[in-house]
ZAMARGU-4260 file (C-alpha; in steps of 0.2 Angstrom, whole numbers, plus 5000, padded with zeros to 4 digits):
<rodrens>
0) 4888/4749/4961 | 4875/4740/4972 | 4888/4729/4981 | 4897/4745/4985 | 4882/4753/4992
5) 4884/4768/4981 | 4867/4776/4972 | 4869/4784/4955 | 4866/4801/4964 | 4882/4797/4974
10) 4893/4793/4959 | 4886/4810/4951 | 4892/4819/4966 | 4909/4812/4965 | 4910/4817/4945
15) 4904/4835/4950 | 4917/4836/4964 | 4931/4836/4951 | 4943/4853/4948 | 4954/4858/4935
20) 4966/4872/4941 | 4980/4881/4931 | 4994/4892/4942 | 4998/4908/4932 | 5013/4921/4936
25) 5009/4938/4928 | 5024/4948/4936 | 5039/4945/4946 | 5051/4959/4952 | 5066/4960/4961
30) 5074/4977/4966 | 5085/4984/4979 | 5078/5000/4987 | 5090/5009/5000 | 5097/4995/5009
35) 5083/4982/5006 | 5081/4968/4993 | 5062/4969/4988 | 5053/4956/4980 | 5034/4956/4973
40) 5026/4941/4964 | 5009/4943/4955 | 4998/4930/4948 | 4982/4920/4949 | 4976/4902/4948
45) 4962/4898/4936 | 4950/4886/4945 | 4938/4875/4933 | 4925/4865/4941 | 4919/4848/4931
50) 4900/4848/4929 | 4894/4831/4922 | 4876/4830/4914 | 4863/4819/4922 | 4865/4805/4910
55) 4884/4806/4913 | 4889/4807/4894 | 4894/4824/4894 | 4905/4837/4905 | 4910/4855/4904
60) 4923/4865/4913 | 4915/4880/4922 | 4927/4894/4926 | 4926/4900/4945 | 4929/4919/4942
65) 4929/4924/4961 | 4943/4911/4965 | 4953/4917/4949 | 4955/4934/4953 | 4973/4940/4954
70) 4983/4941/4970 | 5001/4945/4975 | 5014/4943/4989 | 5029/4955/4993 | 5044/4955/5004
75) 5059/4964/5008 | 5075/4960/5018 | 5093/4965/5021 | 5103/4955/5009 | 5119/4955/5020
80) 5109/4948/5034 | 5108/4930/5039 | 5090/4924/5043 | 5088/4908/5053 | 5072/4898/5047
85) 5065/4882/5055 | 5077/4871/5049 | 5091/4881/5039 | 5098/4897/5037 | 5097/4908/5021
90) 5104/4924/5016 | 5093/4941/5015 | 5089/4938/4995 | 5083/4920/4999 | 5074/4925/5013
95) 5063/4939/5004 | 5060/4928/4990 | 5052/4914/5001 | 5042/4927/5010 | 5035/4935/4995
100) 5031/4918/4987 | 5024/4912/5002 | 5013/4927/5004 | 5006/4923/4987 | 5004/4906/4990
105) 4995/4909/5006 | 4983/4921/4998 | 4979/4907/4986 | 4977/4893/4999 | 4965/4904/5009
110) 4955/4908/4994 | 4955/4890/4989 | 4947/4885/5006 | 4931/4896/5001 | 4927/4879/4991
115) 4918/4867/5003 | 4926/4853/4995 | 4945/4860/4999 | 4940/4864/5018 | 4946/4854/5033
120) 4932/4845/5041 | 4930/4830/5053 | 4916/4823/5064 | 4915/4828/5083 | 4921/4812/5092
125) 4915/4818/5109 | 4907/4831/5119 | 4910/4837/5137 | 4903/4853/5143 | 4910/4867/5132
130) 4923/4856/5123 | 4922/4845/5109 | 4937/4832/5101 | 4939/4829/5083 | 4951/4820/5073
135) 4960/4834/5066 | 4977/4839/5072 | 4996/4844/5067 | 4995/4833/5051 | 4981/4844/5044
140) 4990/4860/5050 | 4978/4866/5061 | 4982/4880/5074 | 4976/4887/5090 | 4961/4897/5088
145) 4957/4891/5070 | 4938/4892/5067 | 4925/4879/5063 | 4908/4878/5059 | 4898/4864/5067
150) 4886/4858/5053 | 4872/4845/5054 | 4863/4837/5040 | 4843/4836/5038 | 4833/4828/5026
155) 4824/4840/5015 | 4808/4830/5012 | 4812/4825/4995 | 4826/4812/4998 | 4840/4826/4997
160) 4851/4831/5011 | 4852/4849/5018 | 4866/4856/5028 | 4864/4870/5042 | 4877/4878/5053
165) 4872/4874/5072 | 4887/4880/5081 | 4904/4888/5081 | 4921/4881/5089 | 4939/4885/5089
170) 4955/4875/5091 | 4960/4876/5110 | 4973/4862/5110 | 4981/4854/5095 | 4984/4834/5094
175) 5000/4827/5086 | 4991/4815/5074 | 5005/4812/5062 | 5008/4794/5068 | 4991/4790/5077
180) 4974/4793/5069 | 4966/4791/5086 | 4974/4807/5093 | 4960/4820/5094 | 4961/4839/5095
185) 4951/4849/5108 | 4939/4862/5102 | 4930/4876/5112 | 4913/4880/5109 | 4905/4897/5107
190) 4890/4893/5100 | 4884/4875/5103 | 4865/4875/5104 | 4860/4859/5095 | 4879/4851/5093
195) 4879/4833/5095 | 4892/4819/5095 | 4893/4815/5076 | 4890/4832/5070 | 4903/4839/5057
200) 4916/4852/5061 | 4920/4862/5045 | 4935/4874/5042 | 4929/4892/5043 | 4945/4901/5035
205) 4947/4918/5041 | 4963/4930/5043 | 4969/4931/5062 | 4965/4949/5062 | 4951/4959/5070
210) 4947/4977/5063 | 4939/4987/5079 | 4929/5004/5079 | 4925/5012/5095 | 4916/5028/5100
215) 4923/5034/5115 | 4921/5046/5132 | 4936/5050/5142 | 4939/5061/5156 | 4954/5073/5156
220) 4959/5090/5164 | 4965/5106/5154 | 4962/5120/5165 | 4954/5136/5157 | 4971/5146/5160
225) 4982/5132/5153 | 4983/5138/5135 | 4985/5155/5129 | 4976/5161/5113 | 4989/5176/5110
230) 5007/5181/5112 | 5004/5193/5127 | 4995/5180/5138 | 5009/5168/5133 | 5021/5180/5141
235) 5011/5182/5156 | 5010/5164/5160 | 5029/5163/5158 | 5029/5174/5173 | 5015/5165/5182
240) 5002/5177/5180 | 4987/5167/5175 | 4975/5180/5180 | 4983/5195/5173 | 4971/5208/5165
245) 4967/5205/5146 | 4972/5188/5147 | 4965/5177/5133 | 4964/5158/5133 | 4960/5145/5120
250) 4945/5138/5131 | 4933/5148/5139 | 4930/5135/5152 | 4940/5120/5161 | 4940/5104/5149
255) 4935/5089/5158 | 4931/5077/5146 | 4930/5074/5127 | 4922/5062/5115 | 4927/5054/5099
260) 4931/5037/5090 | 4945/5026/5090 | 4950/5013/5076 | 4962/4998/5079 | 4968/4982/5072
265) 4971/4967/5083 | 4982/4951/5078 | 4978/4934/5086 | 4996/4927/5093 | 4989/4910/5097
270) 4998/4902/5083 | 5016/4909/5089 | 5014/4910/5108 | 5003/4895/5112 | 4991/4905/5121
275) 4973/4906/5115 | 4964/4922/5112 | 4979/4932/5116 | 4979/4948/5105 | 4993/4962/5101
280) 4983/4977/5098 | 4987/4994/5089 | 4975/5007/5091 | 4973/5026/5088 | 4959/5039/5088
285) 4953/5056/5087 | 4943/5066/5101 | 4935/5084/5103 | 4934/5092/5120 | 4916/5094/5129
290) 4921/5112/5133 | 4918/5128/5123 | 4933/5134/5113 | 4938/5152/5111 | 4929/5157/5095
295) 4946/5158/5085 | 4952/5141/5090 | 4950/5123/5084 | 4955/5111/5097 | 4957/5092/5095
300) 4966/5077/5103 | 4973/5061/5096 | 4982/5045/5102 | 4991/5030/5097 | 4994/5015/5108
305) 5001/4997/5107 | 4997/4984/5119 | 4992/4966/5123 | 4974/4960/5126 | 4969/4942/5133
310) 4950/4936/5131 | 4943/4925/5144 | 4928/4916/5135 | 4912/4910/5144 | 4902/4902/5130
315) 4898/4918/5118 | 4903/4931/5131 | 4920/4936/5136 | 4930/4946/5148 | 4945/4953/5142
320) 4960/4962/5150 | 4972/4974/5141 | 4986/4984/5145 | 4993/4998/5133 | 5006/5010/5130
325) 5008/5024/5119 | 5007/5044/5117 | 4994/5057/5117 | 4994/5074/5108 | 4984/5090/5109
330) 4982/5101/5094 | 4975/5118/5092 | 4974/5129/5076 | 4969/5147/5078 | 4958/5155/5064
335) 4963/5174/5067 | 4974/5182/5055 | 4979/5196/5067 | 4997/5198/5072 | 5001/5189/5090
340) 4985/5178/5089 | 4988/5160/5092 | 4992/5151/5074 | 4997/5133/5081 | 5000/5124/5096
345) 5006/5106/5099 | 5010/5096/5114 | 5013/5078/5116 | 5015/5065/5132 | 5017/5048/5135
350) 5003/5037/5141 | 4998/5020/5146 | 4981/5012/5151 | 4972/4998/5158 | 4955/4992/5152
355) 4941/4978/5154 | 4930/4974/5141 | 4913/4964/5141 | 4911/4956/5123 | 4896/4948/5116
360) 4897/4937/5099 | 4884/4941/5088 | 4891/4930/5076 | 4907/4922/5073 | 4915/4937/5064
365) 4905/4951/5072 | 4908/4955/5091 | 4900/4969/5101 | 4908/4974/5117 | 4908/4988/5131
370) 4925/4993/5137 | 4929/5003/5153 | 4947/5009/5157 | 4959/5021/5165 | 4973/5030/5157
375) 4988/5037/5165 | 4997/5050/5156 | 5013/5061/5160 | 5014/5079/5160 | 5017/5087/5142
380) 5036/5082/5137 | 5037/5092/5121 | 5029/5103/5109 | 5027/5119/5100 | 5018/5135/5099
385) 5016/5149/5087 | 5009/5166/5086 | 5006/5174/5070 | 5019/5186/5065 | 5031/5177/5076
390) 5043/5162/5074 | 5038/5145/5080 | 5043/5142/5099 | 5049/5124/5102 | 5043/5119/5119
395) 5059/5110/5125 | 5065/5119/5140 | 5058/5117/5157 | 5053/5136/5158 | 5045/5136/5141
400) 5035/5120/5146 | 5030/5126/5163 | 5014/5135/5159 | 5008/5119/5150 | 5012/5107/5166
405) 4994/5106/5172 | 4987/5099/5156 | 4983/5081/5161 | 4977/5067/5150 | 4973/5055/5165
410) 4955/5049/5167 | 4943/5036/5164 | 4937/5030/5148 | 4922/5021/5142 | 4918/5015/5124
415) 4906/5005/5114 | 4916/4993/5102 | 4912/4984/5085 | 4926/4972/5080 | 4925/4961/5063
420) 4936/4947/5058 | 4945/4950/5042 | 4940/4938/5028 | 4952/4925/5022 | 4961/4934/5007
425) 4978/4943/5009 | 4996/4944/5002 | 5003/4943/5020 | 5008/4926/5024 | 5003/4924/5044
430) 5008/4908/5045 | 5027/4913/5044 | 5028/4931/5052 | 5045/4926/5059 | 5059/4918/5051
435) 5058/4903/5062 | 5040/4899/5057 | 5046/4896/5039 | 5049/4877/5035 | 5051/4878/5015
</rodrens>
């Protein structure tokens, strides 16, 4: 032992780094639903850590309950279609089986990497500005935008060693080190104060998915005379008589602004596109007008959009640009039980928006941002209106929709956003979202 330079403490650490694992499948189902072949698999892995006594004479196996929780994977496919994988083609049933099992295995692999002993790590070989290099690459399976903590080691004053997170990096360029160990991948530093050459990069396993919550203020235009609150006013609007005596409208004043909250999910596309910090975003929200409605009405707006967002980082701050397309809707419910009074009103319109966001990294998983943008919306394209005691009127004809053409959801938007990266536990195999990603 002396010749090797190892101490008794080193040998003890090696002994206590041993694990036993036992995979268990609890349920596996295959069924045909409509035209889809659906596969679901459930199971868990029992993880035991081997603990050796101080004198090295006894050992025990301790169950790691948090890692041994049940997980699942599911997938569906058209059994009559052919799916082109990375190296071969398979039928729909085989593809569904591969995807389901892959999802379960991915969930177990992500959970396993919560153990420090199973996380990828490498020393920083060089530092230049915001970037670091380390000996990880294609061989280890890293991908663009994978996160790594920078770790340093300190003497605890009692002969022991303490570790401390001193920085955070993401993979910005993956090296092919399958045949050359000297190849180094490039890592971009977001938090790097105190990081030196020789610091250890340790994998920070997370899903490539962010959840976002955004309180929002927006401008828009709904004239006071745009929406009738009873049948007689609607008839007057059809004849272009918004000022007729006795007209009653859903709003007592023009609507020029609204407030509410958006929620969204963002998928990091770097692994599939080769572009770092590029996100596919789906978001939706509900807003309420900053105007006085007629006492017997309850109006609200809602929307859903899909788009792309690209982040440009400057250390722990980024500027992002986004482009989105979707639809906006206006819904009003009437509370009066009198015949002829407004019962329901709904209209929808297409919309698109451009926005810019200034974002701050509070920690590697939590981001705060301020967003400003402009939405361009069409006039209402379809809808319906119903008065109590009458049949619902589908607003499909030009004459029927004409009174509502002045409803305009175009306007400026300002929001504050909180974004949280999801932890690494999922039955969705994010490493093989597309058939061409599958290489097993």
